[in-house]
C-alpha positions as CSV (number, residue, x, y, z in Angstrom):
1,T,-16.0,-2.4,-12.0
2,A,-12.5,-1.2,-11.4
3,L,-12.0,2.8,-10.9
4,S,-9.2,3.8,-13.6
5,T,-6.5,6.2,-12.9
6,S,-4.1,5.7,-15.6
7,Q,-5.0,8.9,-17.2
8,P,-2.7,11.7,-17.8
9,V,-2.0,13.9,-14.5
10,I,-3.4,17.0,-16.1
11,N,-6.4,15.0,-16.9
12,Q,-6.3,12.5,-13.7
13,R,-9.7,12.0,-11.5
14,Y,-9.4,11.9,-8.1
15,F,-11.4,10.4,-4.9
16,E,-11.6,12.2,-1.4
17,I,-13.8,11.8,1.6
18,D,-13.6,14.8,3.6
19,E,-13.2,16.4,7.2
20,D,-16.6,16.8,7.7
21,T,-18.4,13.5,5.6
22,W,-21.2,12.3,7.9
23,T,-24.6,10.5,7.8
24,S,-27.5,11.3,10.2
25,S,-27.7,8.2,11.1
26,G,-24.8,8.2,13.0
27,G,-21.6,7.6,10.7
28,A,-18.7,7.8,11.2
29,K,-16.6,11.5,10.7
30,L,-12.9,11.1,9.3
31,N,-11.6,13.6,12.1
32,E,-13.1,11.2,14.3
33,L,-11.6,8.4,12.6
34,V,-7.9,10.0,12.8
35,K,-8.3,10.2,16.7
36,D,-8.0,6.6,17.3
37,D,-6.6,3.4,16.0
38,F,-7.5,2.4,12.1
39,E,-6.4,0.4,9.2
40,I,-7.0,0.4,5.4
41,E,-7.6,-2.6,2.7
42,V,-6.8,-2.0,-0.5
43,S,-6.6,-3.9,-3.7
44,V,-4.5,-2.5,-6.8
45,K,-2.8,-3.0,-9.9
46,T,-0.1,-0.4,-10.0
47,D,1.1,1.2,-13.7
48,W,4.5,1.8,-13.1
49,D,5.3,2.3,-16.3
50,K,2.6,5.7,-16.5
51,F,4.3,5.9,-12.9
52,K,7.9,6.2,-13.9
53,K,7.1,8.2,-17.0
54,S,5.7,11.0,-15.0
55,K,9.2,11.6,-13.4
56,Q,7.5,11.7,-9.3
57,K,9.0,9.9,-6.8
58,Y,6.3,8.9,-4.8
59,A,2.5,8.4,-5.6
60,G,-0.5,8.2,-2.9
61,V,-2.8,5.4,-3.4
62,V,-4.8,6.3,0.1
63,V,-3.3,9.4,1.5
64,L,-4.9,11.5,4.6
65,N,-2.6,15.0,3.5
66,G,-1.0,17.2,4.8
67,L,2.2,15.2,5.7
68,H,1.5,12.1,4.0
69,F,-0.2,9.9,5.7
70,G,-1.2,6.4,4.3
71,I,0.0,4.2,1.8
72,I,2.2,5.3,-1.3
73,C,4.2,3.9,-4.6
74,K,7.3,5.0,-4.5
75,I,10.5,4.8,-7.7
76,D,14.1,5.5,-5.4
77,D,17.1,6.8,-7.4
78,L,17.9,3.6,-8.7
79,G,14.8,2.7,-10.3
80,R,13.8,0.6,-7.2
81,R,10.1,0.3,-6.7
82,L,8.8,0.1,-3.2
83,I,5.2,0.2,-1.9
84,A,5.6,2.6,1.8
85,G,3.2,3.1,4.8
86,E,4.1,7.2,6.1
87,V,2.8,9.4,8.6
88,W,4.1,12.2,10.8
89,T,5.4,12.6,14.3
90,E,6.5,15.5,16.3
91,V,9.4,14.7,18.3
92,N,11.4,17.4,20.5
93,G,9.2,20.1,18.6
94,K,9.7,19.0,15.2
95,N,8.4,16.8,12.7
96,H,9.1,13.6,11.6
97,N,8.8,11.2,9.2
98,E,8.3,7.4,10.0
99,V,8.9,5.1,7.0
100,I,8.2,1.9,6.6
101,Q,8.6,0.1,2.9
102,I,8.9,-2.9,0.9
103,E,10.2,-3.3,-1.6
104,L,8.9,-5.5,-4.8
105,D,11.4,-8.0,-6.8
106,H,12.9,-6.4,-9.9
107,N,11.7,-9.2,-12.1
108,D,8.3,-9.0,-10.6
109,K,6.1,-7.2,-13.4
110,D,3.4,-6.5,-10.7
111,T,0.7,-6.8,-13.0
112,D,-1.9,-8.4,-11.0
113,W,-4.2,-7.6,-8.0
114,R,-2.5,-6.2,-5.5
115,N,-3.3,-5.8,-1.8
116,I,-2.0,-3.9,0.5
117,K,-2.7,-3.4,4.2
118,F,-2.2,-0.2,6.5
119,T,-2.2,-0.3,10.3
120,Y,-2.3,2.8,12.5
121,I,-2.1,1.9,16.3
122,K,-2.8,5.1,17.9
123,N,0.7,7.1,18.7
124,K,2.6,3.8,18.5
125,S,2.8,2.0,15.4
126,I,2.0,2.0,11.7
127,T,2.0,-1.8,10.4
128,L,2.1,-2.2,6.3
129,E,1.5,-5.5,4.5
130,T,2.1,-6.7,1.1
131,K,2.2,-10.3,-0.6
132,E,6.2,-9.7,-0.5
133,G,5.4,-9.8,3.7
134,K,4.9,-7.5,6.6
135,K,6.6,-4.7,8.5
136,T,6.3,-2.6,11.5
137,K,7.6,0.1,13.2
138,E,7.3,1.8,16.5
139,L,6.3,5.6,16.4
140,S,8.7,7.9,18.1
141,G,6.1,10.4,19.4
142,N,2.0,11.5,18.9
143,I,1.5,11.9,15.4
144,I,0.9,15.4,14.2
145,D,-2.7,17.0,13.9
146,Y,-4.7,15.6,10.9
147,Q,-8.2,16.5,12.7
148,H,-8.6,18.7,9.1
149,A,-6.9,16.4,6.7
150,Y,-8.6,14.9,3.4
151,L,-8.7,11.3,2.5
152,W,-7.4,10.8,-1.2
153,L,-7.6,8.2,-3.5
154,G,-5.1,8.1,-6.5
155,C,-2.6,10.7,-5.3
156,C,-1.3,12.7,-2.5
157,D,-3.2,15.9,-2.2
158,N,-4.9,17.6,-5.0
159,H,-6.0,20.4,-3.5
160,L,-4.9,23.6,-5.6
161,S,-2.5,25.4,-3.0
162,A,-0.6,22.3,-3.1
163,P,2.9,22.1,-4.9
164,D,3.1,20.0,-7.6
165,E,5.5,17.9,-5.6
166,Y,3.2,17.3,-3.3
167,R,0.1,16.1,-4.9
168,G,1.8,12.2,-5.8
169,N,-0.4,11.9,-8.2
170,W,-0.9,7.3,-8.9
171,F,-1.7,6.0,-12.0
172,G,-2.9,2.5,-12.1
173,K,-6.4,0.5,-10.6
174,V,-8.5,0.1,-7.3
175,K,-11.3,-2.4,-7.5
176,K,-11.8,-2.5,-3.4
177,L,-11.4,0.0,-0.9
178,K,-12.1,-0.5,3.2
179,V,-11.7,2.0,5.9
180,K,-12.0,0.6,9.9
181,G,-11.8,2.4,12.8
182,K,-11.3,0.6,16.3
183,N,-14.7,-0.9,16.4
184,K,-16.7,-0.1,13.4
185,T,-15.9,0.0,9.4
186,F,-15.6,3.4,8.7
187,A,-15.8,3.0,4.6
188,D,-16.1,0.1,2.0
189,F,-16.1,0.4,-1.3
190,D,-16.4,-2.7,-3.7
191,F,-16.7,0.2,-6.8
192,K,-19.6,-1.9,-8.5
193,R,-22.5,1.0,-7.5
194,K,-21.4,4.3,-9.0
195,T,-22.3,7.3,-11.3
196,R,-19.6,9.4,-13.3
197,Y,-19.1,11.2,-10.0
198,K,-19.7,8.8,-6.6
199,I,-18.2,5.5,-5.8
200,Y,-21.0,4.2,-3.4
201,D,-20.2,3.5,0.3
202,K,-21.8,0.2,0.6
203,S,-20.9,0.0,4.8
204,G,-23.8,2.4,5.7
205,N,-21.6,5.4,6.7
206,G,-23.0,7.9,4.1
207,N,-19.1,8.3,3.2
208,H,-19.3,8.1,0.0
209,L,-15.9,9.0,-2.7
210,M,-16.7,11.9,-4.6
211,K,-14.6,12.6,-7.8
212,K,-12.7,15.8,-8.2
213,F,-11.5,17.0,-11.6
214,I,-8.5,19.2,-12.0
215,N,-9.7,20.3,-16.0
216,E,-6.1,21.8,-18.3
217,K,-6.9,25.1,-16.8
218,G,-5.8,23.7,-13.4
219,H,-9.4,24.3,-11.9
220,V,-10.7,22.3,-9.3
221,M,-14.2,20.9,-10.0
222,V,-15.7,19.0,-7.6
223,F,-18.7,17.0,-8.5
């Protein structure tokens, strides 16, 4: 019942919710979600070995693209494994990266299911919570415009226009994902009801995850 994204990067499958996802019954739209407080909860198994072999420094678990906003796995220059929560703000007319990081113990193989919670309080703070603990960072300014961003599962951004170094392809498995706005659930996935191309959103909002596939020629196929 888990979504596996542990394929070679060139054949990796990603899932997205686009900015205009909504339902006629008044479901939540992604560009409305980012206007206020929201929360992402996800249960994952990261394949750190494949991640290290990919030579990437970061990989997106659940991320809004552009200047990355969400949950990211990292390996630093010393080889340490990190879970990070990030967003970008505008400070004195310049973009500023707001980051909180939780380091994994070097003896922790991290092979069990890991719950990660990322909470954004509008233009005030971000909070990251894992089994290791909880960290909060006060923001230095208002966040940049994410109104036209896509929400990605398994990478940071896989539009064809995205440079390779910004794609952040993640390796691992996901079994639960829930995105909640300030007053209601935006999307809820347990990965039990799915097709080859879509993961069903059980929240009733119709914000299903759609598969995006990069073929061997580098073309993006959306199903």
